[in-house]
N, CA, C and O atoms as CSV, one atom per row, in Angstrom:
chain,resi,resn,atom,element,x,y,z
A,1,MET,N,N,0.941,-0.518,-0.041
A,1,MET,CA,C,0.331,0.237,0.535
A,1,MET,C,C,0.636,1.742,0.171
A,1,MET,O,O,0.111,2.759,-0.283
A,2,ALA,N,N,2.026,1.145,0.743
A,2,ALA,CA,C,2.911,2.763,0.661
A,2,ALA,C,C,3.272,2.414,-1.318
A,2,ALA,O,O,3.335,3.453,-1.976
A,3,ASP,N,N,3.380,1.716,-1.741
A,3,ASP,CA,C,4.576,2.002,-2.830
A,3,ASP,C,C,3.010,2.772,-3.209
A,3,ASP,O,O,2.918,3.983,-3.007
A,4,ILE,N,N,1.615,1.877,-3.851
A,4,ILE,CA,C,0.546,2.959,-3.987
A,4,ILE,C,C,0.658,4.246,-3.706
A,4,ILE,O,O,0.752,5.150,-4.537
A,5,ALA,N,N,0.649,4.356,-2.488
A,5,ALA,CA,C,0.469,6.182,-1.556
A,5,ALA,C,C,1.662,7.426,-2.545
A,5,ALA,O,O,1.721,8.647,-2.691
A,6,GLY,N,N,2.444,6.223,-3.024
A,6,GLY,CA,C,4.220,7.243,-3.483
A,6,GLY,C,C,3.960,7.088,-5.125
A,6,GLY,O,O,4.049,8.063,-5.872
A,7,ASN,N,N,3.780,6.365,-5.382
A,7,ASN,CA,C,3.343,6.170,-6.532
A,7,ASN,C,C,2.295,7.215,-7.237
A,7,ASN,O,O,2.452,7.593,-8.398
A,8,ASN,N,N,1.135,7.670,-6.348
A,8,ASN,CA,C,-0.117,8.459,-6.571
A,8,ASN,C,C,0.273,10.544,-5.876
A,8,ASN,O,O,-0.180,11.678,-6.029
A,9,ALA,N,N,1.591,9.669,-4.984
A,9,ALA,CA,C,2.287,11.991,-4.787
A,9,ALA,C,C,3.312,11.560,-5.778
A,9,ALA,O,O,3.909,12.519,-6.267
A,10,ASP,N,N,3.673,10.436,-6.199
A,10,ASP,CA,C,5.074,11.115,-7.913
A,10,ASP,C,C,3.932,11.573,-9.414
A,10,ASP,O,O,4.052,12.399,-10.319
A,11,ILE,N,N,2.798,10.493,-9.038
A,11,ILE,CA,C,1.820,11.701,-10.294
A,11,ILE,C,C,0.827,12.897,-10.359
A,11,ILE,O,O,0.390,13.585,-11.282
A,12,GLN,N,N,0.605,12.866,-8.720
A,12,GLN,CA,C,-0.115,14.213,-8.572
A,12,GLN,C,C,-0.853,13.823,-8.581
A,12,GLN,O,O,-1.607,14.694,-9.015
A,13,ILE,N,N,-1.761,12.461,-8.299
A,13,ILE,CA,C,-2.918,12.695,-8.947
A,13,ILE,C,C,-4.038,13.157,-7.898
A,13,ILE,O,O,-5.161,12.850,-8.299
A,14,GLN,N,N,-4.030,13.860,-6.571
A,14,GLN,CA,C,-4.861,14.234,-5.863
A,14,GLN,C,C,-4.884,15.570,-5.894
A,14,GLN,O,O,-5.711,16.213,-5.248
A,15,ASP,N,N,-3.434,16.440,-7.101
A,15,ASP,CA,C,-3.568,17.521,-7.526
A,15,ASP,C,C,-4.547,18.075,-9.140
A,15,ASP,O,O,-4.793,19.229,-9.491
A,16,TYR,N,N,-4.953,16.653,-9.897
A,16,TYR,CA,C,-5.153,16.994,-10.977
A,16,TYR,C,C,-6.372,16.637,-11.308
A,16,TYR,O,O,-7.314,17.240,-11.821
A,17,ALA,N,N,-6.121,14.985,-10.738
A,17,ALA,CA,C,-7.818,14.729,-11.303
A,17,ALA,C,C,-8.153,14.101,-9.309
A,17,ALA,O,O,-8.060,12.945,-8.893
A,18,PRO,N,N,-8.481,15.210,-8.605
A,18,PRO,CA,C,-8.874,14.182,-7.225
A,18,PRO,C,C,-10.362,13.486,-6.957
A,18,PRO,O,O,-11.482,13.947,-7.175
A,19,GLY,N,N,-9.953,12.199,-6.401
A,19,GLY,CA,C,-11.436,11.796,-5.593
A,19,GLY,C,C,-10.668,10.376,-6.548
A,19,GLY,O,O,-11.458,9.439,-6.664
A,20,PHE,N,N,-9.146,10.116,-7.271
A,20,PHE,CA,C,-9.341,8.943,-8.067
A,20,PHE,C,C,-7.789,8.412,-7.187
A,20,PHE,O,O,-6.939,9.275,-6.970
A,21,VAL,N,N,-7.605,7.309,-6.843
A,21,VAL,CA,C,-6.372,6.589,-6.726
A,21,VAL,C,C,-5.853,5.612,-7.466
A,21,VAL,O,O,-6.312,4.474,-7.560
A,22,ALA,N,N,-4.405,6.253,-8.271
A,22,ALA,CA,C,-4.297,4.964,-9.420
A,22,ALA,C,C,-3.712,3.893,-8.408
A,22,ALA,O,O,-3.393,4.129,-7.243
A,23,PHE,N,N,-3.617,2.496,-9.156
A,23,PHE,CA,C,-3.370,0.695,-8.967
A,23,PHE,C,C,-2.543,0.438,-9.799
A,23,PHE,O,O,-1.618,-0.339,-9.564
A,24,ALA,N,N,-2.726,1.108,-11.075
A,24,ALA,CA,C,-1.681,-0.122,-11.741
A,24,ALA,C,C,-1.253,0.768,-13.199
A,24,ALA,O,O,-2.137,1.385,-13.794
A,25,GLY,N,N,0.253,0.769,-13.731
A,25,GLY,CA,C,0.101,1.546,-15.163
A,25,GLY,C,C,-0.091,0.955,-16.648
A,25,GLY,O,O,0.897,0.221,-16.612
A,26,ASP,N,N,-0.311,0.864,-17.168
A,26,ASP,CA,C,-0.259,0.704,-18.485
A,26,ASP,C,C,1.209,0.430,-19.792
A,26,ASP,O,O,1.463,-0.280,-20.764
A,27,GLY,N,N,1.732,1.362,-19.098
A,27,GLY,CA,C,2.827,1.444,-19.758
A,27,GLY,C,C,3.227,2.746,-21.118
A,27,GLY,O,O,4.304,3.128,-21.576
A,28,GLY,N,N,2.108,3.043,-21.353
A,28,GLY,CA,C,1.550,3.784,-22.039
A,28,GLY,C,C,0.756,4.853,-21.820
A,28,GLY,O,O,-0.298,5.254,-22.314
A,29,GLY,N,N,1.572,5.273,-20.877
A,29,GLY,CA,C,1.053,7.153,-20.185
A,29,GLY,C,C,-0.682,6.848,-20.306
A,29,GLY,O,O,-1.501,7.489,-20.965
A,30,GLU,N,N,-0.937,5.507,-19.332
A,30,GLU,CA,C,-2.363,5.880,-19.103
A,30,GLU,C,C,-1.840,5.609,-17.697
A,30,GLU,O,O,-0.610,5.626,-17.643
A,31,VAL,N,N,-2.684,5.277,-16.140
A,31,VAL,CA,C,-3.038,4.858,-15.105
A,31,VAL,C,C,-4.470,4.636,-14.914
A,31,VAL,O,O,-5.391,5.436,-14.754
A,32,LEU,N,N,-4.426,2.804,-14.994
A,32,LEU,CA,C,-6.385,2.463,-14.071
A,32,LEU,C,C,-6.314,3.391,-12.969
A,32,LEU,O,O,-5.250,3.943,-12.686
A,33,ALA,N,N,-7.328,3.587,-12.362
A,33,ALA,CA,C,-7.960,4.497,-11.331
A,33,ALA,C,C,-9.073,3.931,-11.089
A,33,ALA,O,O,-9.809,3.500,-11.976
A,34,PHE,N,N,-9.473,3.833,-9.085
A,34,PHE,CA,C,-10.573,3.740,-9.180
A,34,PHE,C,C,-10.946,5.459,-8.233
A,34,PHE,O,O,-10.247,6.263,-7.616
A,35,ASP,N,N,-12.672,5.339,-8.649
A,35,ASP,CA,C,-12.945,6.590,-8.094
A,35,ASP,C,C,-13.635,6.442,-6.144
A,35,ASP,O,O,-13.425,5.339,-5.638
A,36,ALA,N,N,-14.010,6.985,-5.678
A,36,ALA,CA,C,-14.530,6.942,-4.152
A,36,ALA,C,C,-15.242,5.932,-4.300
A,36,ALA,O,O,-15.082,5.223,-3.307
A,37,SER,N,N,-16.387,5.199,-5.445
A,37,SER,CA,C,-17.316,4.516,-5.832
A,37,SER,C,C,-17.015,2.833,-5.798
A,37,SER,O,O,-17.563,1.764,-5.532
A,38,GLY,N,N,-15.566,3.493,-6.330
A,38,GLY,CA,C,-14.837,1.066,-6.505
A,38,GLY,C,C,-14.891,1.224,-7.981
A,38,GLY,O,O,-13.874,0.823,-8.546
A,39,ALA,N,N,-15.688,1.638,-8.638
A,39,ALA,CA,C,-16.059,1.870,-10.775
A,39,ALA,C,C,-14.269,2.376,-10.800
A,39,ALA,O,O,-13.782,3.392,-10.305
A,40,VAL,N,N,-13.771,1.580,-11.341
A,40,VAL,CA,C,-12.333,1.523,-12.304
A,40,VAL,C,C,-12.448,2.507,-13.458
A,40,VAL,O,O,-13.483,2.840,-14.035
A,41,PHE,N,N,-11.278,2.890,-13.681
A,41,PHE,CA,C,-10.993,4.440,-14.951
A,41,PHE,C,C,-9.765,3.878,-15.521
A,41,PHE,O,O,-9.144,3.031,-14.879
A,42,LEU,N,N,-9.327,4.310,-16.771
A,42,LEU,CA,C,-8.386,4.720,-17.056
A,42,LEU,C,C,-8.027,5.881,-17.662
A,42,LEU,O,O,-8.181,6.265,-18.821
A,43,LEU,N,N,-7.445,6.465,-16.557
A,43,LEU,CA,C,-7.525,7.899,-16.853
A,43,LEU,C,C,-5.666,8.188,-17.566
A,43,LEU,O,O,-4.880,7.274,-17.319
A,44,PRO,N,N,-5.276,9.054,-18.142
A,44,PRO,CA,C,-4.544,9.315,-18.617
A,44,PRO,C,C,-3.013,10.574,-18.441
A,44,PRO,O,O,-3.029,11.801,-18.535
A,45,LEU,N,N,-1.776,9.580,-18.150
A,45,LEU,CA,C,-0.365,10.598,-17.752
A,45,LEU,C,C,-0.170,11.963,-18.266
A,45,LEU,O,O,0.501,12.599,-17.453
A,46,VAL,N,N,-0.599,12.898,-19.638
A,46,VAL,CA,C,0.036,13.704,-19.572
A,46,VAL,C,C,-2.226,14.466,-20.050
A,46,VAL,O,O,-3.039,14.008,-20.853
A,47,GLY,N,N,-2.328,15.506,-19.205
A,47,GLY,CA,C,-3.423,16.217,-19.287
A,47,GLY,C,C,-4.744,15.496,-18.564
A,47,GLY,O,O,-5.934,15.465,-18.877
A,48,MET,N,N,-3.899,14.869,-17.329
A,48,MET,CA,C,-4.356,14.333,-16.546
A,48,MET,C,C,-5.890,14.523,-15.826
A,48,MET,O,O,-5.781,14.670,-14.608
A,49,GLU,N,N,-7.223,14.550,-16.292
A,49,GLU,CA,C,-8.473,15.506,-15.406
A,49,GLU,C,C,-9.281,14.705,-15.636
A,49,GLU,O,O,-9.683,14.185,-16.676
A,50,PRO,N,N,-9.660,14.556,-14.049
A,50,PRO,CA,C,-11.380,13.897,-14.341
A,50,PRO,C,C,-11.900,13.521,-14.997
A,50,PRO,O,O,-12.137,12.324,-14.836
A,51,GLN,N,N,-12.755,14.498,-16.794
A,51,GLN,CA,C,-13.254,14.570,-17.493
A,51,GLN,C,C,-12.786,14.221,-18.605
A,51,GLN,O,O,-13.364,14.374,-19.680
A,52,TYR,N,N,-11.228,13.505,-18.370
A,52,TYR,CA,C,-11.017,13.055,-19.381
A,52,TYR,C,C,-11.248,11.176,-18.951
A,52,TYR,O,O,-11.433,10.570,-20.007
A,53,ALA,N,N,-11.272,10.274,-17.792
A,53,ALA,CA,C,-11.093,9.712,-17.460
A,53,ALA,C,C,-12.477,8.410,-18.242
A,53,ALA,O,O,-13.399,8.911,-18.886
A,54,ILE,N,N,-12.430,7.032,-18.089
A,54,ILE,CA,C,-13.006,6.450,-19.137
A,54,ILE,C,C,-13.361,5.119,-18.239
A,54,ILE,O,O,-12.970,3.965,-18.063
A,55,LYS,N,N,-14.189,5.884,-17.866
A,55,LYS,CA,C,-15.272,4.747,-16.998
A,55,LYS,C,C,-15.092,2.725,-17.614
A,55,LYS,O,O,-16.035,2.244,-18.241
A,56,VAL,N,N,-14.091,2.027,-17.369
A,56,VAL,CA,C,-13.538,0.634,-17.105
A,56,VAL,C,C,-14.393,-0.397,-16.758
A,56,VAL,O,O,-15.277,-0.916,-17.439
A,57,ALA,N,N,-14.245,-0.498,-16.286
A,57,ALA,CA,C,-15.607,-1.553,-14.864
A,57,ALA,C,C,-15.664,-0.727,-13.666
A,57,ALA,O,O,-14.906,0.054,-13.091
A,58,ASP,N,N,-17.276,-1.353,-13.437
A,58,ASP,CA,C,-17.620,-0.443,-12.342
A,58,ASP,C,C,-17.351,-1.051,-10.539
A,58,ASP,O,O,-17.647,-0.735,-9.387
A,59,SER,N,N,-16.573,-2.132,-11.326
A,59,SER,CA,C,-15.909,-2.209,-9.682
A,59,SER,C,C,-14.085,-3.533,-10.194
A,59,SER,O,O,-13.817,-4.112,-11.246
A,60,PHE,N,N,-13.513,-3.487,-9.188
A,60,PHE,CA,C,-12.450,-4.544,-9.578
A,60,PHE,C,C,-12.406,-5.741,-10.190
A,60,PHE,O,O,-11.630,-6.175,-11.041
A,61,ALA,N,N,-13.515,-6.313,-9.546
A,61,ALA,CA,C,-14.229,-7.879,-10.074
A,61,ALA,C,C,-14.679,-7.687,-11.122
A,61,ALA,O,O,-14.257,-8.495,-11.949
A,62,GLU,N,N,-15.406,-6.930,-11.528
A,62,GLU,CA,C,-15.608,-6.871,-13.064
A,62,GLU,C,C,-14.346,-6.237,-13.705
A,62,GLU,O,O,-14.752,-6.134,-14.863
A,63,LEU,N,N,-13.403,-5.869,-13.714
A,63,LEU,CA,C,-12.415,-5.427,-14.528
A,63,LEU,C,C,-11.580,-7.126,-14.315
A,63,LEU,O,O,-10.905,-7.409,-15.304
A,64,GLU,N,N,-11.562,-8.267,-13.135
A,64,GLU,CA,C,-11.152,-9.367,-13.360
A,64,GLU,C,C,-11.510,-9.905,-13.693
A,64,GLU,O,O,-10.615,-10.618,-14.146
A,65,ALA,N,N,-13.037,-10.595,-14.110
A,65,ALA,CA,C,-13.715,-11.091,-14.871
A,65,ALA,C,C,-13.350,-10.924,-15.952
A,65,ALA,O,O,-13.241,-11.914,-16.675
A,66,ARG,N,N,-13.091,-9.878,-16.359
A,66,ARG,CA,C,-12.968,-9.503,-17.757
A,66,ARG,C,C,-11.695,-9.743,-18.945
A,66,ARG,O,O,-11.638,-9.861,-20.168
A,67,PHE,N,N,-10.138,-9.731,-17.070
A,67,PHE,CA,C,-9.213,-10.676,-17.696
A,67,PHE,C,C,-9.393,-12.221,-18.110
A,67,PHE,O,O,-8.961,-12.673,-19.170
A,68,GLU,N,N,-10.203,-13.105,-16.980
A,68,GLU,CA,C,-9.835,-13.640,-16.930
A,68,GLU,C,C,-11.078,-14.713,-18.221
A,68,GLU,O,O,-10.925,-15.908,-18.478
A,69,ILE,N,N,-12.233,-13.767,-18.812
A,69,ILE,CA,C,-12.898,-14.063,-19.913
A,69,ILE,C,C,-11.852,-14.148,-20.602
A,69,ILE,O,O,-11.600,-15.244,-21.102
A,70,ALA,N,N,-10.656,-12.665,-20.899
A,70,ALA,CA,C,-9.481,-12.687,-22.290
A,70,ALA,C,C,-8.664,-12.931,-23.026
A,70,ALA,O,O,-8.104,-12.654,-24.087
A,71,ILE,N,N,-8.754,-13.921,-21.672
A,71,ILE,CA,C,-7.593,-15.522,-21.214
A,71,ILE,C,C,-8.644,-17.099,-21.803
A,71,ILE,O,O,-8.191,-18.234,-21.654
């Protein structure tokens, strides 16, 4: 959890996209992040603003299920 907090501080997510917590990166300039409801969003690192967040799942469990289907 300390890594997540440190990484979020490094990318200044609370300054640019308050209410989001990033938990993974895609290596291509975007992060996966939770909002307060637990929904999962894809958020760009460049131009990081809540209005550019793309909802990819209603929950982590839904995101996990999508990966299982893809495999």
